[in-house]
Every structure is written in structure tokens, then in C-alpha cells.
Backbone as JSON, one array per atom type, in Angstrom:
{
  "sequence": "MLDLSKLQSITTFEPVKCSLTALISDILRRYNKLRETQGYVVEFSPSCEVYVMGDELRLSQVIYNLVNNAIDFTGPDKKVIVRQILKADGRVRIEVQDSGEGIPQDKLPYIWDRFYHMDKSGKRRVTGTGIGLSIVREVLEIHGFAYGVSSDENGTVFWFEPYEKK",
  "N": [[-1.54, 4.94, -90.87], [-3.51, 4.6, -88.95], [-1.97, 3.67, -86.79], [-0.44, 5.98, -86.23], [-2.46, 7.77, -85.5], [-3.41, 6.49, -83.2], [-1.13, 6.66, -81.59], [-0.94, 9.43, -81.22], [-3.03, 9.85, -79.54], [-2.24, 8.77, -77.19], [-1.2, 9.51, -74.0], [0.05, 8.6, -71.76], [1.77, 5.61, -70.76], [2.25, 2.29, -69.53], [5.34, 1.51, -68.77], [7.4, -1.35, -69.3], [10.03, -3.57, -68.32], [12.17, -4.48, -70.84], [14.11, -6.44, -73.13], [16.05, -4.72, -75.2], [18.0, -5.53, -76.94], [17.28, -8.21, -77.58], [14.84, -7.66, -78.78], [15.61, -6.2, -81.08], [17.16, -8.2, -82.37], [15.17, -10.17, -82.83], [13.46, -8.8, -84.59], [15.16, -8.38, -86.76], [15.46, -10.96, -87.72], [13.24, -11.28, -89.29], [14.0, -10.4, -91.73], [15.41, -12.35, -93.02], [14.63, -13.77, -95.36], [14.74, -11.76, -97.3], [17.42, -11.3, -97.28], [18.37, -13.76, -98.25], [17.11, -14.03, -100.79], [17.45, -11.6, -102.16], [19.94, -10.62, -101.66], [20.54, -8.78, -99.63], [22.39, -7.34, -96.93], [22.21, -7.37, -93.57], [23.44, -6.27, -90.72], [24.06, -6.98, -87.28], [25.61, -6.97, -84.3], [25.59, -7.24, -81.2], [27.35, -6.36, -78.18], [26.58, -6.9, -75.65], [23.71, -7.61, -73.54], [21.01, -5.37, -73.49], [18.71, -3.69, -71.5], [15.63, -1.91, -71.37], [13.17, 0.42, -70.14], [10.01, 0.45, -71.34], [7.45, 0.54, -73.9], [7.06, -2.35, -75.44], [5.87, -3.14, -77.92], [5.59, -0.69, -79.27], [8.27, 0.15, -79.37], [9.24, -1.84, -80.99], [8.02, -1.08, -83.38], [9.48, 1.25, -83.93], [12.1, 0.27, -84.43], [11.59, -1.49, -86.56], [10.53, 0.3, -88.52], [12.77, 1.99, -88.89], [14.7, 0.18, -89.87], [13.41, -0.77, -92.2], [13.3, 1.63, -93.64], [16.04, 2.09, -94.01], [16.68, -0.11, -95.63], [15.16, 0.51, -97.89], [16.55, 2.74, -98.84], [19.23, 2.1, -99.08], [22.51, 1.65, -100.55], [23.99, 0.31, -103.64], [25.38, -1.85, -102.61], [23.66, -2.98, -100.87], [23.64, -2.91, -98.07], [22.95, -2.76, -94.64], [23.48, -1.56, -91.45], [23.03, -2.23, -88.09], [23.58, -0.86, -85.03], [24.47, -1.25, -81.6], [25.51, 0.72, -79.28], [27.47, 1.13, -76.49], [27.87, 3.83, -74.47], [30.29, 5.99, -72.87], [29.07, 7.46, -70.84], [27.18, 5.82, -69.75], [24.9, 5.52, -71.21], [23.06, 3.95, -73.87], [23.29, 3.77, -77.37], [21.31, 3.32, -80.16], [21.83, 2.69, -83.49], [20.92, 2.93, -86.9], [22.11, 2.32, -89.97], [22.39, 3.14, -93.39], [23.79, 2.63, -96.7], [23.38, 4.4, -98.69], [22.85, 7.23, -100.94], [22.5, 9.34, -99.28], [20.82, 12.03, -97.5], [19.9, 15.2, -98.56], [21.2, 18.03, -96.83], [19.48, 20.22, -96.47], [17.02, 19.02, -96.47], [16.83, 17.44, -94.24], [15.52, 18.54, -91.84], [12.84, 18.05, -92.39], [12.25, 15.37, -92.59], [11.05, 14.0, -90.5], [8.45, 14.74, -90.56], [4.97, 14.14, -90.97], [3.75, 12.46, -93.81], [5.83, 13.3, -95.43], [8.16, 12.33, -97.78], [10.89, 10.96, -99.63], [12.46, 9.99, -102.71], [15.25, 7.99, -103.85], [16.67, 9.8, -105.37], [16.31, 12.22, -104.24], [13.94, 13.34, -104.83], [10.37, 13.52, -104.46], [8.87, 10.5, -103.51], [6.8, 8.03, -105.06], [5.71, 5.83, -103.88], [4.68, 4.32, -100.77], [3.59, 5.72, -97.59], [4.66, 7.82, -96.23], [4.63, 8.11, -93.48], [6.2, 6.66, -91.75], [8.63, 7.62, -90.46], [7.52, 9.64, -88.98], [6.0, 8.22, -87.18], [8.06, 6.92, -85.83], [9.26, 9.18, -84.61], [7.11, 10.06, -82.93], [6.79, 7.82, -81.17], [9.32, 7.72, -79.93], [9.4, 10.23, -78.7], [7.23, 10.02, -76.92], [8.31, 8.15, -75.2], [10.34, 9.64, -74.17], [12.89, 9.56, -75.2], [16.05, 10.44, -76.61], [16.76, 11.38, -80.01], [17.83, 11.28, -83.46], [19.36, 12.21, -86.63], [21.92, 11.75, -89.04], [23.57, 12.57, -92.06], [25.28, 12.02, -95.12], [27.1, 11.92, -98.25], [27.76, 9.27, -98.16], [25.81, 7.82, -96.96], [23.12, 7.37, -94.54], [22.46, 7.79, -91.08], [20.27, 6.9, -88.66], [19.4, 7.44, -85.29], [18.8, 6.56, -81.83], [18.56, 7.12, -78.3], [17.83, 5.35, -75.65], [18.42, 4.74, -72.96], [19.55, 5.25, -69.7], [21.83, 4.79, -67.18], [21.18, 4.48, -63.71]],
  "CA": [[-2.29, 6.09, -90.41], [-4.17, 4.24, -87.71], [-0.94, 3.65, -85.76], [-0.09, 7.35, -85.88], [-3.6, 8.33, -84.77], [-3.41, 5.89, -81.86], [-0.01, 7.23, -80.86], [-1.22, 10.81, -80.87], [-4.01, 9.88, -78.47], [-1.62, 8.23, -75.98], [-0.47, 10.49, -73.21], [0.88, 7.83, -70.85], [1.74, 4.17, -70.95], [2.93, 1.59, -68.45], [6.55, 0.88, -69.3], [7.86, -2.61, -68.73], [11.42, -3.85, -68.63], [12.28, -5.38, -71.98], [15.44, -6.52, -73.71], [16.14, -4.04, -76.48], [18.87, -6.37, -77.76], [16.47, -9.32, -78.09], [13.84, -7.06, -79.66], [16.27, -5.93, -82.36], [17.51, -9.49, -82.98], [13.94, -10.8, -83.32], [12.98, -8.07, -85.76], [16.07, -8.59, -87.88], [15.2, -12.29, -88.28], [12.19, -11.14, -90.31], [14.62, -10.02, -92.99], [16.21, -13.46, -93.54], [14.23, -14.07, -96.75], [15.27, -10.66, -98.11], [18.87, -11.56, -97.38], [18.58, -14.94, -99.09], [16.62, -13.91, -102.16], [17.83, -10.37, -102.84], [21.32, -10.29, -101.37], [20.74, -7.72, -98.64], [23.21, -7.63, -95.76], [21.74, -6.62, -92.41], [24.35, -6.66, -89.65], [23.82, -6.58, -85.89], [26.46, -7.76, -83.42], [25.65, -6.56, -79.9], [28.38, -6.86, -77.28], [25.94, -7.31, -74.4], [22.25, -7.47, -73.49], [20.59, -4.08, -72.96], [17.3, -3.63, -71.11], [15.05, -0.57, -71.23], [11.79, 0.5, -69.7], [9.25, 1.01, -72.45], [6.37, -0.21, -74.53], [7.75, -3.24, -76.36], [5.25, -3.09, -79.24], [5.93, 0.6, -79.9], [9.7, 0.15, -79.67], [9.37, -2.7, -82.18], [7.66, -0.25, -84.54], [10.6, 2.15, -84.2], [13.18, -0.49, -85.05], [11.1, -1.98, -87.85], [10.45, 1.42, -89.45], [14.11, 2.46, -89.22], [15.35, -0.83, -90.72], [12.75, -0.72, -93.51], [13.75, 2.85, -94.29], [17.43, 1.87, -94.43], [16.65, -1.04, -96.77], [14.63, 1.26, -99.04], [17.46, 3.77, -99.32], [20.62, 1.7, -99.06], [23.21, 1.71, -101.83], [24.07, -0.91, -104.44], [25.91, -2.97, -101.82], [22.5, -3.5, -100.12], [24.11, -3.13, -96.71], [22.35, -2.02, -93.52], [24.15, -1.9, -90.2], [22.35, -1.83, -86.86], [24.58, -0.84, -83.95], [24.1, -1.0, -80.22], [26.76, 1.29, -78.8], [27.49, 1.53, -75.09], [28.64, 5.06, -74.35], [31.01, 6.17, -71.61], [28.2, 8.04, -69.81], [26.2, 4.84, -69.3], [23.77, 5.43, -72.13], [23.24, 3.12, -75.05], [22.78, 4.4, -78.58], [20.97, 2.42, -81.24], [21.98, 3.34, -84.79], [20.58, 2.17, -88.11], [22.85, 3.0, -91.03], [22.35, 2.62, -94.76], [24.96, 3.03, -97.5], [22.83, 5.11, -99.85], [23.38, 8.52, -101.36], [22.31, 10.32, -98.22], [19.72, 12.98, -97.56], [20.44, 16.57, -98.61], [21.14, 18.7, -95.53], [18.31, 21.1, -96.39], [15.81, 18.19, -96.34], [16.84, 16.74, -92.95], [14.51, 18.97, -90.87], [11.48, 17.67, -92.8], [12.06, 13.92, -92.72], [10.21, 13.5, -89.41], [7.09, 15.23, -90.78], [3.99, 13.22, -91.53], [3.53, 12.48, -95.26], [7.0, 13.72, -96.19], [9.01, 11.24, -98.19], [11.73, 11.24, -100.8], [13.04, 8.81, -103.34], [16.7, 7.96, -103.76], [17.27, 10.92, -106.09], [15.99, 13.44, -103.53], [12.62, 13.78, -105.26], [9.3, 12.84, -103.74], [8.59, 9.14, -103.91], [5.39, 7.78, -105.34], [5.24, 4.71, -103.08], [4.75, 4.55, -99.33], [2.66, 6.72, -97.08], [5.37, 8.95, -95.66], [4.37, 8.28, -92.05], [7.09, 5.81, -90.97], [9.51, 8.37, -89.58], [6.71, 10.4, -88.01], [5.66, 7.25, -86.13], [9.29, 6.79, -85.04], [9.37, 10.38, -83.78], [6.06, 10.03, -81.9], [7.09, 6.8, -80.17], [10.5, 8.12, -79.16], [9.03, 11.36, -77.86], [6.39, 9.51, -75.83], [9.22, 7.48, -74.27], [11.32, 10.59, -73.65], [14.21, 9.18, -75.71], [16.72, 11.33, -77.56], [16.85, 10.76, -81.33], [18.34, 12.18, -84.47], [19.79, 11.66, -87.92], [23.03, 12.41, -89.72], [23.6, 12.06, -93.43], [26.21, 12.59, -96.09], [27.07, 11.19, -99.52], [28.04, 7.85, -97.91], [24.67, 7.17, -96.33], [22.37, 8.03, -93.48], [22.39, 7.09, -89.8], [19.22, 7.28, -87.71], [19.79, 6.94, -83.98], [18.05, 6.95, -80.63], [19.2, 6.78, -77.03], [16.75, 5.09, -74.71], [18.78, 4.19, -71.67], [20.52, 5.95, -68.85], [22.03, 4.07, -65.91], [20.91, 5.27, -62.49]],
  "C": [[-2.95, 5.8, -89.07], [-3.17, 4.22, -86.55], [-0.6, 5.06, -85.3], [-1.21, 8.0, -85.09], [-3.66, 7.79, -83.35], [-2.31, 6.5, -81.0], [-0.31, 8.64, -80.38], [-2.25, 10.91, -79.75], [-3.45, 9.34, -77.15], [-0.88, 9.34, -75.25], [0.43, 9.8, -72.19], [0.81, 6.36, -71.25], [2.48, 3.55, -69.77], [4.17, 0.92, -69.01], [6.86, -0.41, -68.56], [9.32, -2.79, -69.11], [11.47, -4.85, -69.78], [13.71, -5.33, -72.52], [15.42, -5.87, -75.09], [16.98, -4.87, -77.45], [18.08, -7.52, -78.39], [15.41, -8.82, -79.06], [14.43, -6.81, -81.05], [16.59, -7.23, -83.08], [16.29, -10.18, -83.57], [13.43, -10.12, -84.58], [13.87, -8.35, -86.97], [15.94, -9.98, -88.49], [14.12, -12.25, -89.37], [12.76, -10.84, -91.69], [15.46, -11.14, -93.6], [15.89, -13.77, -95.0], [14.79, -13.01, -97.7], [16.77, -10.85, -98.31], [19.13, -12.68, -98.38], [18.22, -14.7, -100.55], [17.13, -12.68, -102.9], [19.22, -9.87, -102.49], [21.55, -9.15, -100.4], [21.62, -8.23, -97.5], [22.69, -6.74, -94.64], [22.54, -7.12, -91.22], [23.88, -6.14, -88.3], [24.64, -7.5, -85.01], [26.57, -7.05, -82.07], [26.72, -7.18, -79.02], [27.8, -7.33, -75.94], [24.42, -7.12, -74.53], [21.91, -6.12, -72.85], [19.09, -4.12, -72.69], [16.87, -2.18, -70.99], [13.66, -0.7, -70.65], [11.02, 1.14, -70.84], [8.13, 0.1, -72.89], [6.99, -1.05, -75.65], [7.18, -3.19, -77.78], [5.64, -1.81, -79.97], [7.42, 0.67, -80.24], [10.0, -0.76, -80.86], [9.05, -1.92, -83.45], [8.8, 0.67, -84.93], [11.69, 1.41, -84.97], [12.78, -0.95, -86.44], [11.05, -0.85, -88.89], [11.84, 1.92, -89.85], [14.85, 1.48, -90.13], [14.73, -0.83, -92.11], [13.21, 0.49, -94.31], [15.17, 2.68, -94.82], [17.49, 0.92, -95.63], [16.17, -0.32, -98.02], [15.66, 2.19, -99.66], [18.92, 3.37, -99.34], [21.21, 1.68, -100.47], [23.23, 0.37, -102.55], [24.63, -2.11, -103.68], [24.83, -3.62, -100.96], [22.83, -3.77, -98.66], [23.43, -2.18, -95.72], [23.05, -2.5, -92.26], [23.33, -1.35, -89.03], [23.39, -1.95, -85.75], [23.91, -0.6, -82.61], [25.4, -0.57, -79.54], [26.62, 1.69, -77.33], [28.42, 2.72, -74.96], [29.25, 5.18, -72.96], [30.12, 6.69, -70.49], [27.11, 7.09, -69.32], [24.98, 4.71, -70.18], [24.09, 4.44, -73.25], [22.65, 3.89, -76.23], [22.51, 3.29, -79.59], [21.07, 3.22, -82.54], [21.57, 2.38, -85.9], [21.16, 2.95, -89.28], [22.63, 2.32, -92.37], [23.58, 3.13, -95.49], [24.53, 3.78, -98.76], [23.49, 6.45, -100.1], [23.23, 9.62, -100.31], [21.12, 11.24, -98.49], [20.33, 14.37, -97.62], [20.21, 17.28, -97.27], [19.9, 19.59, -95.39], [17.0, 20.34, -96.25], [15.72, 17.53, -94.97], [15.77, 17.22, -91.96], [13.1, 18.46, -91.16], [11.21, 16.17, -92.75], [11.18, 13.32, -91.63], [8.75, 13.88, -89.6], [6.21, 14.15, -91.4], [3.8, 13.51, -93.01], [4.71, 12.98, -96.07], [7.82, 12.49, -96.53], [9.72, 11.59, -99.48], [12.12, 9.93, -101.45], [14.55, 8.94, -103.29], [17.36, 9.13, -104.46], [16.98, 12.25, -105.39], [14.65, 14.01, -103.94], [11.57, 13.01, -104.48], [9.04, 11.47, -104.34], [7.12, 8.97, -104.21], [4.86, 6.58, -104.57], [5.39, 5.04, -101.6], [3.83, 5.67, -98.9], [3.36, 7.95, -96.54], [5.09, 9.17, -94.19], [5.33, 7.48, -91.17], [7.96, 6.57, -89.99], [8.73, 9.25, -88.61], [6.25, 9.49, -86.88], [6.87, 7.06, -85.22], [9.41, 7.98, -84.08], [8.36, 10.36, -82.63], [6.39, 9.04, -80.79], [8.26, 7.22, -79.3], [10.21, 9.3, -78.25], [8.16, 10.93, -76.68], [7.25, 8.84, -74.77], [10.23, 8.44, -73.63], [12.74, 10.28, -74.09], [14.75, 10.26, -76.64], [16.79, 10.61, -78.91], [17.39, 11.78, -82.32], [18.75, 11.44, -85.72], [21.02, 12.44, -88.38], [23.13, 11.78, -91.1], [24.67, 12.77, -94.23], [26.17, 11.71, -97.34], [27.37, 9.7, -99.36], [26.9, 7.12, -97.22], [24.08, 7.98, -95.2], [22.38, 7.15, -92.24], [21.26, 7.7, -88.99], [19.61, 6.68, -86.37], [18.77, 7.33, -82.92], [18.78, 6.42, -79.41], [18.14, 6.6, -75.95], [17.16, 4.85, -73.27], [19.8, 5.03, -70.95], [20.62, 5.17, -67.54], [21.77, 4.99, -64.75], [21.86, 4.86, -61.4]]
}
């Protein structure tokens, strides 16, 4: 809650050049114990180093929240894939994909709302605060990054596009 309140009070920030690739790699190392003890698979194989202008701490929150969300909702295979995709137009897209049951299409517009959360069966969850994706939205909007989600019965993909070559 405090993070969201702080974000809502920020109107500007001083962006710095940071390696998005290194940021993702560092965050994913935090999940090594989960991999070892509970059998989760968290994949990330970037083809190159990508740099962006942004607030490194806030971008870390985005990645951390998206990966945690994917782990919470992934399927029995416990697989989460993080992709760094270089697009033909010079942009990079970061995707975080789970292998869960997906989000019903009629619920997708609400997932970014503060305090909205669902369990794996599509019903409201009793754990968590329901602010993770609203923090993601706030950070990405402050940065001016495009973002979105797609979902079907094979899982959900959250994505954002922070970089455009000049």
C-alpha cells in the first residue's frame, strides 16, 4: 500500500540508463531456492543486453510483481517463462508467461485495478493485497511504457515495451 501511495504522488523522476537484462537476471536469481525446493522452472535466455532509461528500483518492482504473479498462477508444471523479444521496429518487449488456466476474458479489464485479485478458479482469493498489478500499471504509466495482457486456457502473458531506438 505504501509503495502504491508513493507512486501516486510521483509526477516526475530522473531516469537513468540501466540494463533491463541484468535487472531481470538479478531478480530471477532470487527464485533459486523456490526452484530447488519446490520444483519451479523459471526460464530467461536473453539474446543480447538491453538498456532503458528509467527508475531502476521501480522497474525492479514491475518485474518482481509480474514474476510473483506468474508463480502464483502457473499450472502443475510450475513453469514461468520470461522473454526479452527484440522486435523489427527496434522496440523490445518483455513478457512474463505462466502455464496456468488463464484469466477469463471478462475479467481482464479489472486485473489492473487496486484490490482486485482472483484465485486459480476465477474466484476472489483470500490471500494477498490485490495491489501488485496496480503497482505494475502505475510504474509503467509513469515511465510512458506500453503494457498489456493476453490470456487463454493455456496461461497468461503479461508484457511491457519500454524501449524504442532513436
